[in-house]
Residue frames as a rotation matrix with the C-alpha (Angstrom) as fourth column:
UNK 1
-0.345 0.925 -0.159 39.44
0.795 0.197 -0.574 -9.59
-0.500 -0.324 -0.803 32.63
UNK 2
-0.073 0.278 -0.958 39.27
-0.157 -0.952 -0.264 -6.11
-0.985 0.131 0.113 31.09
UNK 3
-0.791 -0.284 -0.542 40.09
-0.565 -0.001 0.825 -7.39
-0.235 0.959 -0.160 27.61
UNK 4
-0.828 0.552 0.099 37.35
0.561 0.813 0.154 -10.08
0.005 0.183 -0.983 27.81
UNK 5
-0.062 0.830 -0.554 34.82
0.591 -0.416 -0.691 -7.45
-0.804 -0.370 -0.465 28.85
UNK 6
-0.301 -0.128 -0.945 35.89
-0.516 -0.811 0.275 -5.22
-0.802 0.570 0.178 25.97
UNK 7
-0.967 -0.081 -0.241 35.52
-0.249 0.497 0.831 -8.03
0.053 0.864 -0.501 23.40
UNK 8
-0.560 0.826 -0.060 32.16
0.800 0.521 -0.299 -9.03
-0.215 -0.216 -0.952 24.87
UNK 9
-0.028 0.541 -0.840 30.97
0.182 -0.824 -0.537 -5.45
-0.983 -0.168 -0.076 24.68
UNK 10
-0.592 -0.262 -0.762 32.10
-0.652 -0.401 0.644 -5.16
-0.474 0.878 0.067 21.07
UNK 11
-0.964 0.267 0.007 30.32
0.235 0.834 0.499 -8.41
0.127 0.482 -0.867 20.20
UNK 12
-0.263 0.914 -0.310 27.12
0.757 -0.005 -0.654 -7.18
-0.599 -0.407 -0.690 21.82
UNK 13
-0.115 0.168 -0.979 27.30
-0.294 -0.947 -0.128 -3.92
-0.949 0.273 0.158 19.85
UNK 14
-0.864 -0.261 -0.430 27.85
-0.484 0.199 0.852 -5.80
-0.137 0.945 -0.299 16.59
UNK 15
-0.794 0.607 0.034 24.94
0.608 0.790 0.081 -8.13
0.022 0.084 -0.996 17.24
UNK 16
-0.077 0.783 -0.618 22.65
0.516 -0.499 -0.697 -5.24
-0.853 -0.372 -0.365 18.20
UNK 17
-0.384 -0.114 -0.916 23.62
-0.574 -0.748 0.334 -3.33
-0.723 0.654 0.222 15.05
UNK 18
-0.981 0.010 -0.195 22.89
-0.148 0.614 0.776 -6.40
0.127 0.790 -0.600 12.90
UNK 19
-0.498 0.858 -0.125 19.50
0.814 0.413 -0.407 -6.90
-0.298 -0.304 -0.905 14.58
UNK 20
-0.084 0.441 -0.894 18.69
0.017 -0.896 -0.443 -3.25
-0.996 -0.053 0.068 13.91
UNK 21
-0.703 -0.251 -0.666 19.60
-0.635 -0.199 0.746 -3.72
-0.320 0.947 -0.020 10.23
UNK 22
-0.915 0.404 -0.008 17.41
0.372 0.851 0.371 -6.83
0.157 0.336 -0.929 9.95
UNK 23
-0.219 0.870 -0.442 14.48
0.722 -0.160 -0.673 -5.04
-0.657 -0.467 -0.593 11.63
UNK 24
-0.230 0.073 -0.970 14.88
-0.374 -0.927 0.019 -2.05
-0.898 0.367 0.241 9.29
UNK 25
-0.892 -0.151 -0.425 14.95
-0.451 0.288 0.845 -4.28
-0.005 0.946 -0.325 6.20
UNK 26
-0.729 0.684 -0.017 11.90
0.683 0.725 -0.091 -6.19
-0.050 -0.077 -0.996 7.40
UNK 27
-0.097 0.670 -0.736 10.03
0.330 -0.676 -0.659 -2.95
-0.939 -0.307 -0.155 7.88
UNK 28
-0.470 -0.146 -0.870 10.93
-0.682 -0.565 0.464 -1.88
-0.560 0.812 0.166 4.34
UNK 29
-0.985 0.109 -0.136 9.79
0.000 0.778 0.628 -5.26
0.174 0.618 -0.766 2.98
UNK 30
-0.447 0.869 -0.211 6.47
0.788 0.271 -0.553 -5.07
-0.423 -0.413 -0.806 4.88
UNK 31
-0.105 0.372 -0.922 5.91
-0.159 -0.922 -0.354 -1.55
-0.982 0.109 0.156 3.57
UNK 32
-0.773 -0.227 -0.592 6.65
-0.608 0.000 0.794 -2.71
-0.180 0.974 -0.138 0.02
UNK 33
-0.891 0.453 0.031 4.22
0.451 0.876 0.170 -5.62
0.050 0.165 -0.985 0.38
UNK 34
-0.154 0.874 -0.461 1.40
0.639 -0.268 -0.721 -3.37
-0.754 -0.405 -0.517 1.57
UNK 35
-0.217 0.023 -0.976 2.07
-0.505 -0.858 0.093 -0.83
-0.835 0.513 0.198 -1.14
UNK 36
-0.951 -0.178 -0.253 2.07
-0.309 0.498 0.810 -3.58
-0.018 0.849 -0.529 -3.69
UNK 37
-0.601 0.798 0.056 -1.35
0.749 0.586 -0.310 -4.77
-0.280 -0.144 -0.949 -2.52
UNK 38
0.075 0.602 -0.795 -2.74
0.113 -0.797 -0.593 -1.25
-0.991 -0.046 -0.128 -2.95
UNK 39
-0.510 -0.361 -0.781 -1.20
-0.698 -0.357 0.621 -1.10
-0.503 0.862 -0.070 -6.42
UNK 40
-0.990 0.133 0.046 -2.65
0.138 0.852 0.505 -4.47
0.028 0.507 -0.862 -7.42
UNK 41
-0.268 0.949 -0.169 -6.11
0.738 0.089 -0.669 -3.56
-0.619 -0.303 -0.724 -6.13
UNK 42
0.019 0.219 -0.975 -6.00
-0.283 -0.934 -0.215 -0.29
-0.959 0.281 0.045 -8.07
UNK 43
-0.753 -0.382 -0.535 -4.84
-0.610 0.101 0.786 -1.96
-0.246 0.919 -0.309 -11.27
UNK 44
-0.846 0.498 0.193 -7.50
0.511 0.859 0.023 -4.66
-0.155 0.118 -0.981 -10.98
UNK 45
-0.006 0.869 -0.494 -10.21
0.499 -0.425 -0.755 -2.03
-0.867 -0.251 -0.431 -10.47
UNK 46
-0.060 -0.066 -0.996 -9.05
-0.594 -0.800 0.088 0.11
-0.802 0.597 0.009 -13.39
UNK 47
-0.953 -0.277 -0.121 -8.70
-0.266 0.581 0.769 -2.92
-0.143 0.765 -0.628 -15.66
UNK 48
-0.527 0.833 0.169 -12.29
0.742 0.548 -0.386 -3.85
-0.415 -0.078 -0.907 -14.93
UNK 49
0.237 0.576 -0.783 -13.50
0.083 -0.815 -0.574 -0.34
-0.968 0.071 -0.241 -15.71
UNK 50
-0.399 -0.469 -0.788 -11.49
-0.711 -0.384 0.589 -0.30
-0.578 0.796 -0.180 -18.92
UNK 51
-0.989 -0.010 0.145 -12.80
0.066 0.856 0.512 -3.68
-0.130 0.516 -0.847 -20.00
UNK 52
-0.405 0.914 0.028 -16.50
0.914 0.404 0.015 -3.26
0.002 0.032 -0.999 -19.17
UNK 53
-0.668 0.059 0.742 -16.79
0.075 -0.986 0.146 0.51
0.741 0.153 0.654 -18.74
UNK 54
0.418 0.718 0.556 -18.55
-0.596 -0.246 0.764 -0.24
0.686 -0.651 0.325 -15.50
UNK 55
-0.744 -0.632 -0.216 -17.98
-0.235 0.551 -0.801 -2.06
0.625 -0.545 -0.558 -12.21
UNK 56
0.230 0.794 -0.562 -19.86
0.380 0.458 0.803 -3.92
0.896 -0.398 -0.197 -9.55
UNK 57
0.715 0.089 0.693 -20.22
-0.532 -0.575 0.622 -2.83
0.454 -0.814 -0.363 -5.95
UNK 58
0.922 -0.383 0.055 -18.11
0.262 0.723 0.640 -5.80
-0.285 -0.576 0.767 -4.87
UNK 59
0.268 -0.857 0.441 -15.25
0.865 0.013 -0.502 -4.55
0.425 0.516 0.744 -7.03
UNK 60
0.282 -0.123 0.952 -15.52
-0.170 -0.983 -0.076 -1.12
0.944 -0.140 -0.297 -5.50
UNK 61
0.932 0.078 0.354 -15.36
-0.361 0.123 0.924 -2.71
0.028 -0.989 0.143 -2.05
UNK 62
0.662 -0.744 0.092 -12.21
0.737 0.669 0.097 -4.61
-0.133 0.004 0.991 -3.08
UNK 63
0.016 -0.647 0.762 -10.71
0.603 -0.602 -0.524 -1.32
0.797 0.468 0.381 -4.27
UNK 64
0.693 0.398 0.601 -11.85
-0.113 -0.763 0.636 0.61
0.712 -0.509 -0.484 -1.20
UNK 65
0.795 -0.440 -0.417 -9.25
0.567 0.296 0.769 -0.87
-0.215 -0.848 0.485 1.16
UNK 66
-0.077 -0.826 0.559 -6.89
0.814 -0.376 -0.443 1.50
0.576 0.420 0.701 -0.63
UNK 67
0.723 0.320 0.612 -8.21
-0.098 -0.829 0.550 3.96
0.684 -0.458 -0.568 1.98
UNK 68
0.832 -0.516 -0.203 -5.46
0.404 0.314 0.859 2.38
-0.380 -0.797 0.470 4.11
UNK 69
0.370 -0.723 0.583 -3.09
0.805 -0.064 -0.590 3.92
0.464 0.688 0.559 1.60
UNK 70
0.726 -0.084 0.683 -2.84
-0.231 -0.965 0.127 7.04
0.648 -0.250 -0.720 3.77
UNK 71
0.836 -0.450 0.314 -0.59
-0.255 0.186 0.949 5.05
-0.485 -0.874 0.041 6.05
UNK 72
0.346 -0.693 0.632 1.69
0.617 0.676 0.404 3.82
-0.707 0.250 0.661 3.25
UNK 73
-0.030 -0.310 0.950 1.85
0.960 -0.274 -0.060 6.67
0.279 0.910 0.306 0.70
UNK 74
-0.913 -0.250 -0.323 2.32
0.319 -0.930 -0.182 10.41
-0.255 -0.269 0.929 0.57
UNK 75
-0.240 0.894 -0.380 -0.74
0.040 -0.381 -0.924 12.67
-0.970 -0.237 0.056 0.36
UNK 76
-0.335 0.106 -0.936 -0.50
-0.865 -0.427 0.261 13.10
-0.372 0.898 0.235 -3.45
UNK 77
-0.904 -0.018 -0.427 -0.87
-0.218 0.879 0.424 9.36
0.368 0.476 -0.799 -4.05
UNK 78
-0.703 0.690 -0.171 -3.75
0.541 0.363 -0.759 9.14
-0.461 -0.626 -0.628 -1.59
UNK 79
-0.199 0.630 -0.751 -5.47
-0.386 -0.755 -0.530 12.04
-0.901 0.184 0.393 -3.36
UNK 80
-0.589 -0.070 -0.805 -4.98
-0.806 0.112 0.581 10.33
0.049 0.991 -0.123 -6.69
UNK 81
-0.939 0.274 -0.209 -6.55
0.282 0.960 -0.005 7.11
0.199 -0.064 -0.978 -5.41
UNK 82
-0.462 0.791 -0.402 -9.42
0.349 -0.255 -0.902 9.12
-0.816 -0.557 -0.158 -4.05
UNK 83
-0.308 0.265 -0.914 -9.88
-0.765 -0.640 0.072 10.77
-0.566 0.721 0.400 -7.44
UNK 84
-0.889 -0.032 -0.458 -10.02
-0.336 0.724 0.602 7.37
0.312 0.689 -0.654 -9.12
UNK 85
-0.752 0.629 -0.198 -12.77
0.630 0.597 -0.496 6.24
-0.193 -0.498 -0.845 -6.78
UNK 86
-0.262 0.652 -0.712 -14.69
0.017 -0.735 -0.678 9.49
-0.965 -0.189 0.181 -7.12
UNK 87
-0.451 0.046 -0.892 -14.47
-0.837 -0.370 0.404 9.53
-0.311 0.928 0.205 -10.91
UNK 88
-0.959 0.148 -0.241 -15.47
0.046 0.922 0.384 5.88
0.279 0.357 -0.891 -11.15
UNK 89
-0.498 0.820 -0.284 -18.60
0.652 0.138 -0.745 6.62
-0.572 -0.556 -0.603 -9.10
UNK 90
-0.197 0.393 -0.898 -19.34
-0.432 -0.857 -0.281 9.67
-0.880 0.333 0.339 -11.26
UNK 91
-0.789 -0.137 -0.598 -18.91
-0.611 0.266 0.745 7.56
0.057 0.954 -0.294 -14.39
UNK 92
-0.857 0.503 -0.115 -21.35
0.506 0.863 0.004 4.94
0.102 -0.055 -0.993 -13.10
UNK 93
-0.290 0.771 -0.567 -23.86
0.353 -0.464 -0.812 7.64
-0.889 -0.436 -0.137 -12.12
UNK 94
-0.315 0.123 -0.941 -23.71
-0.726 -0.670 0.156 9.27
-0.611 0.732 0.300 -15.55
UNK 95
-0.934 -0.048 -0.355 -23.96
-0.273 0.738 0.617 5.87
0.233 0.673 -0.702 -17.23
UNK 96
-0.665 0.736 -0.128 -27.08
0.680 0.525 -0.512 5.04
-0.310 -0.427 -0.849 -15.17
UNK 97
-0.144 0.615 -0.775 -28.66
-0.054 -0.787 -0.614 8.42
-0.988 -0.047 0.147 -16.01
UNK 98
-0.557 -0.132 -0.820 -27.96
-0.782 -0.248 0.572 7.94
-0.279 0.960 0.035 -19.70
UNK 99
-0.976 0.215 -0.043 -29.59
0.193 0.935 0.298 4.51
0.104 0.283 -0.954 -19.70
UNK 100
-0.331 0.912 -0.242 -32.85
0.821 0.153 -0.550 5.87
-0.465 -0.381 -0.799 -18.29
């Protein structure tokens, strides 16, 4: 009876360890997916600015969900994304002033 309990305990530990590994890998995959979405939104926004040298409010709104980036990136990346948004708005303001 002692040997059966020992083997059962070992099996439970192995299964628990495997479940922990699967959960950890899923967390890493989810984090990658969310980071990738922020990257794609940023690249799309910057490509639009590079192509037209301006952007629409709807495009800024699509880019703005990168404010969630503070949950997925370090502070330096979040600051960089904030600078992109700020400079894009400055560019549009200067462009509007130059037109008038």
